[in-house]
C-alpha positions in Angstrom: 0.0 2.4 -21.4 -1.7 -0.3 -20.4 -1.0 -1.4 -17.1 -1.4 -5.0 -17.7 1.6 -6.8 -19.5 1.8 -10.7 -19.1 5.2 -12.0 -19.3 6.8 -14.4 -21.3 7.7 -17.8 -20.2 11.7 -17.2 -21.2 11.5 -14.5 -17.9 9.9 -16.5 -15.8 12.3 -19.2 -16.4 15.5 -16.6 -16.3 14.3 -15.5 -12.9 15.7 -18.6 -10.7 18.9 -18.6 -11.6 19.3 -14.9 -10.9 17.4 -14.9 -7.9 20.0 -18.2 -7.0 22.9 -17.2 -8.6 25.5 -17.0 -5.4 28.3 -13.9 -5.5 31.8 -15.4 -4.0 33.1 -13.7 -1.4 30.5 -11.7 0.3 30.5 -11.4 3.5 27.3 -11.3 5.9 29.0 -9.2 7.9 29.1 -7.0 5.5 27.4 -2.7 6.5 24.7 -2.6 3.8 23.3 0.2 5.2 21.9 2.3 8.8 18.7 2.6 11.1 17.3 6.0 9.9 14.2 6.8 11.7 12.1 3.7 13.7 9.1 3.5 16.2 8.3 1.5 18.9 10.4 -2.5 19.1 12.6 -3.3 16.5 15.1 -6.3 16.6 18.0 -6.9 14.4 19.3 -10.6 14.3 22.7 -11.0 12.9 23.9 -14.3 11.2 25.4 -15.6 14.2 21.9 -15.6 15.9 23.3 -12.2 18.5 20.5 -10.0 19.2 21.0 -6.1 18.7 17.7 -3.3 19.6 17.9 -1.4 16.8 18.5 3.0 17.4 19.2 5.3 15.0 22.2 5.0 13.7 22.4 1.5 14.0 24.5 -0.4 11.3 22.4 -3.2 9.6 24.9 -6.6 7.7 24.5 -8.4 4.9 22.4 -11.7 6.5 20.8 -10.0 8.8 17.3 -10.4 10.1 15.0 -7.4 10.8 12.4 -7.8 13.4 9.6 -5.0 14.0 7.3 -5.7 17.1 3.2 -4.7 16.7 3.7 -1.8 17.3 7.0 -1.1 15.6 7.9 0.7 12.2 11.9 1.4 10.9 13.4 2.7 7.8 16.2 1.7 6.7 18.5 3.9 4.2 21.4 2.0 2.1 24.8 3.5 1.1 23.5 4.3 -2.2 20.3 6.2 -1.3 17.5 3.3 -1.5 15.3 3.1 1.7 13.4 0.2 3.2 10.4 0.7 5.3 9.2 -1.8 7.8 6.1 -2.3 8.8 4.9 -3.6 12.5 4.8 -7.2 12.8 7.9 -7.7 10.0 10.4 -10.2 9.4 12.2 -9.4 6.9 16.0 -11.1 6.4 18.7 -8.8 4.2 20.2 -11.8 2.2 21.8 -10.2 0.2 22.7 -6.0 -1.1 25.3 -5.3 -3.1 24.1 -1.8 -3.5 24.8 0.2 -7.7 27.8 2.2 -7.7 29.9 3.8 -10.1 31.0 0.9 -11.8 28.9 -0.9 -11.7 24.6 -1.8 -11.1 23.8 -3.7 -7.4 22.3 -7.5 -6.7 19.9 -7.3 -3.8 17.8 -10.1 -2.5 15.5 -9.8 0.3 13.4 -12.9 1.9 9.7 -11.1 3.8 8.9 -13.9 6.2 5.6 -12.5 6.8 4.4 -8.4 7.0 4.7 -5.4 4.8 7.5 -3.6 3.2 7.4 0.2 0.8 10.7 -0.3 -1.1 12.8 3.0 -2.9 15.1 2.5 -5.3 16.3 5.6 -6.8 19.1 4.3 -8.7 18.9 1.4 -11.2 20.0 -1.6 -9.8 20.8 -5.0 -12.2 18.9 -6.6 -9.9 16.8 -6.8 -6.9 14.3 -9.3 -6.1 12.5 -9.7 -2.9 11.1 -13.6 -2.6 7.8 -14.9 0.0 6.4 -17.9 0.7 4.6 -17.9 -2.2 6.2 -14.9 -5.2 9.2 -13.6 -6.5 9.2 -9.9 -7.2 12.0 -8.7 -9.1 12.2 -4.6 -9.9 16.0 -2.6 -11.6 15.2 1.2 -9.7 10.9 1.9 -8.5 8.7 2.6 -5.4 6.7 0.1 -4.7 4.8 -2.3 -1.8 5.0 -5.5 -0.9 3.1 -7.6 2.4 3.5 -11.5 2.9 0.7 -13.4 4.4 1.2 -17.5 5.3 -2.1 -17.5 2.4 -1.4 -14.5 0.1 1.2 -12.1 -1.5 0.0 -8.3 -2.6 2.2 -6.3 -4.5 1.8 -2.7 -5.3 3.5 -0.6 -7.4 3.8 3.5 -6.5 5.8 4.6 -9.1 7.9 2.6 -12.1 7.6 -1.6 -13.1 7.2 -4.5 -11.0 7.9 -8.2 -12.4 6.3 -10.3 -10.1 5.6 -14.4 -10.8 4.5 -17.3 -8.1 7.1 -19.3 -7.3 5.9 -22.1 -9.3 6.6 -20.1 -11.9 3.9 -21.1 -13.6 2.7 -17.3 -14.4 3.7 -13.8 -14.2 2.7 -9.9 -14.4 4.8 -6.8 -14.4 2.8 -4.2 -12.6 2.6 -0.7 -13.5 2.2 2.9 -11.8 -1.1 2.5 -9.4 -1.5 -1.5 -10.1 -1.1 -4.6 -7.6 -1.8 -8.4 -8.2 -2.3 -10.6 -5.0 -0.4 -14.3 -5.3 -1.7 -16.8 -3.7 -0.5 -20.5 -3.2 -0.1 -22.6 -6.1 -1.4 -20.0 -8.3 -0.2 -17.5 -10.6 -0.5 -13.7 -10.2 -4.0 -12.3 -10.3 -4.9 -10.1 -13.3 -3.3 -6.5 -12.4 -6.1 -4.4 -11.3 -6.0 -0.5 -10.6 -6.2 -0.5 -6.4 -9.0 1.5 -4.7 -8.1 4.5 -3.4 -8.9 2.8 0.4 -6.4 -0.3 0.0 -3.9 2.3 -1.3 -3.8 4.3 1.6 -3.6 1.6 4.5 -1.0 0.2 2.9 1.3 3.4 2.5 0.3 4.5 6.0 1.3 1.1 7.5 4.6 2.0 5.7 4.9 5.4 7.1 7.1 6.6 9.8 6.6 10.1 11.1 
């Protein structure tokens, strides 16, 4: 199977509707997972501004922001077995996390302000999206890495498939395992290409916990 697939305009137009859809009745205080492992300093900032220094077992709630220091990394385990590995110098908001369950699929939305994440989704979600300043990446079930910088978003797929569009929705790509793309301001995603081993190793190492 080819590693490159351009996305049609209909799919691009549908993305913001799914991205912005609200689910009535969800509370920002709902527990969505717990800290499984961490190293260094990791802070959890609640929607009301209260801060907590993370420890193994610390609960994480919908609406929380998780911020890691320059030496901090943390793995969050959701109640359905999905994992979020947050690298050093990263800030991410858990805007919406309704995990898949026996009677339906889940809906997830993360806002990656800066830094790097590795996301493992063992069960299919109806929709799981990560937004950055330049891109929207969406999946159902996969293992992938996304990094946000002020002038670039990089996405790489370890396993599964990831759809990536730019914030202006002028272009999109579908990534397969071993392929990545970069999304710069006011530009569509670059043509997917197979990442070199050095770049892959660097991205995975920065999201790995002991």
